[in-house]
C-alpha positions as semicolon CSV with decimal commas, in nm:
position;residue;x (nm);y (nm);z (nm)
1;X;5,117;-5,912;9,126
2;X;4,811;-6,100;9,005
3;X;4,484;-6,108;9,198
4;X;4,539;-6,460;9,335
5;X;4,866;-6,356;9,500
6;X;4,723;-6,026;9,619
7;X;4,438;-6,206;9,799
8;X;4,702;-6,419;9,978
9;X;4,464;-6,701;10,070
10;X;4,535;-7,063;10,004
11;X;4,633;-7,415;10,095
12;X;4,977;-7,557;10,164
13;X;5,157;-7,889;10,201
14;X;5,452;-7,904;10,439
15;X;5,691;-8,178;10,328
16;X;5,914;-8,290;10,612
17;X;6,145;-8,573;10,703
18;X;6,198;-8,756;11,029
19;X;6,564;-8,853;11,071
20;X;6,479;-9,137;11,306
21;X;6,178;-9,296;11,471
22;X;6,045;-9,067;11,743
23;X;5,770;-9,068;12,004
24;X;5,641;-8,712;12,028
25;X;5,379;-8,563;12,257
26;X;5,129;-8,387;12,032
27;X;4,934;-8,159;12,264
28;X;4,619;-8,316;12,406
29;X;4,650;-8,609;12,160
30;X;4,935;-8,745;12,372
31;X;5,236;-8,940;12,247
32;X;5,241;-9,050;11,887
33;X;5,504;-9,269;11,727
34;X;5,649;-9,127;11,404
35;X;5,846;-9,357;11,178
36;X;6,168;-9,253;11,011
37;X;6,071;-9,125;10,669
38;X;5,880;-8,847;10,501
39;X;5,553;-8,676;10,584
40;X;5,316;-8,436;10,413
41;X;5,097;-8,213;10,625
42;X;4,808;-8,029;10,459
43;X;4,688;-7,696;10,596
44;X;4,514;-7,380;10,484
45;X;4,527;-7,009;10,554
46;X;4,229;-6,807;10,445
47;X;4,365;-6,489;10,604
48;X;4,736;-6,468;10,522
49;X;4,897;-6,762;10,346
50;X;5,239;-6,597;10,353
51;X;5,233;-6,536;10,728
52;X;5,110;-6,889;10,800
53;X;5,387;-7,050;10,596
54;X;5,649;-6,821;10,752
55;X;5,519;-6,922;11,095
56;X;5,554;-7,291;11,014
57;X;5,909;-7,236;10,887
58;X;6,007;-7,043;11,201
59;X;6,163;-7,228;11,493
60;X;6,056;-6,948;11,730
61;X;5,686;-7,001;11,796
62;X;5,441;-7,126;12,054
63;X;5,298;-7,471;12,003
64;X;4,942;-7,418;11,887
65;X;4,856;-7,667;11,611
66;X;4,937;-8,039;11,599
67;X;5,197;-7,974;11,331
68;X;5,386;-7,730;11,559
69;X;5,472;-8,014;11,798
70;X;5,607;-8,223;11,512
71;X;5,800;-7,943;11,341
72;X;5,967;-7,839;11,666
73;X;6,102;-8,188;11,732
74;X;6,479;-8,215;11,686
75;X;6,441;-8,511;11,447
76;X;6,202;-8,329;11,210
77;X;6,330;-8,132;10,912
78;X;6,099;-7,918;10,698
79;X;6,220;-7,967;10,341
80;X;5,966;-7,801;10,117
81;X;5,636;-7,616;10,110
82;X;5,406;-7,677;9,813
83;X;5,116;-7,431;9,805
84;X;4,848;-7,275;9,592
85;X;4,632;-6,965;9,602
86;X;4,260;-7,006;9,656
87;X;3,994;-6,815;9,848
88;X;3,807;-7,148;9,881
89;X;3,866;-7,409;10,150
90;X;4,026;-7,684;9,938
91;X;4,242;-7,827;10,218
92;X;4,032;-8,143;10,254
93;X;4,027;-8,201;9,877
94;X;4,408;-8,180;9,868
95;X;4,433;-8,407;10,174
96;X;4,210;-8,666;10,009
97;X;4,422;-8,671;9,693
98;X;4,736;-8,720;9,901
99;X;4,568;-8,990;10,110
100;X;4,500;-9,194;9,793
101;X;4,874;-9,210;9,717
102;X;5,033;-9,216;10,062
103;X;5,183;-9,521;10,231
104;X;5,014;-9,449;10,566
105;X;4,855;-9,169;10,766
106;X;4,852;-9,051;11,126
107;X;4,493;-9,090;11,250
108;X;4,307;-8,760;11,315
109;X;4,623;-8,548;11,296
110;X;4,560;-8,184;11,208
111;X;4,197;-8,229;11,116
112;X;4,001;-8,143;11,428
113;X;3,788;-7,895;11,232
114;X;3,676;-8,134;10,954
115;X;3,576;-8,495;10,893
116;X;3,899;-8,614;10,729
117;X;4,090;-8,920;10,850
118;X;4,403;-8,711;10,875
119;X;4,595;-8,419;10,732
120;X;4,934;-8,587;10,790
121;X;5,051;-8,857;10,551
122;X;5,356;-9,083;10,554
123;X;5,573;-9,172;10,254
124;X;5,865;-9,415;10,241
125;X;6,022;-9,222;9,951
126;X;6,084;-8,845;9,959
127;X;6,027;-8,799;9,585
128;X;5,682;-8,960;9,618
129;X;5,587;-8,711;9,891
130;X;5,684;-8,417;9,669
131;X;5,525;-8,559;9,353
132;X;5,200;-8,649;9,531
133;X;5,177;-8,302;9,686
134;X;5,224;-8,130;9,350
135;X;4,984;-8,364;9,169
136;X;4,715;-8,324;9,437
137;X;4,668;-7,959;9,340
138;X;4,666;-8,032;8,969
139;X;4,403;-8,305;9,009
140;X;4,158;-8,055;9,159
141;X;4,240;-7,779;8,912
142;X;4,494;-7,559;9,094
143;X;4,849;-7,452;9,012
144;X;5,108;-7,563;9,269
145;X;5,404;-7,345;9,370
146;X;5,719;-7,431;9,565
147;X;5,805;-7,197;9,850
148;X;6,178;-7,270;9,872
149;X;6,231;-7,304;9,498
150;X;5,946;-7,120;9,327
151;X;5,971;-7,215;8,961
């Protein structure tokens, strides 16, 4: 195991699909309308990246973060997790790269602790969501990995 993996700190992109348009109550933000299509959520875990990703994948959890409300909706399907190892907080850099190539974004979603417009981005085409997530890491000098199909 190399040092990067041993440190187990990093940033992740959750790539999910909405089967149909849905209005979902997102904690204190209230109801938000989500279009049918594909979304990329950017998050970070500077304690345990593995545990954070496993928590997001799990269906058995308390709703804590904005993304929990979305992931626990019956119309949402988590398809892939693209991540990288880094002890630095690069979440906003990754989010900005994805923003530049997304079709839309959900205003102030998942970014209450920074000055970003959002950390949730919409894509009409699934392949664009995956490609943009992977490329976002490369553009800022990090190696992306796939959780479900680590190649």
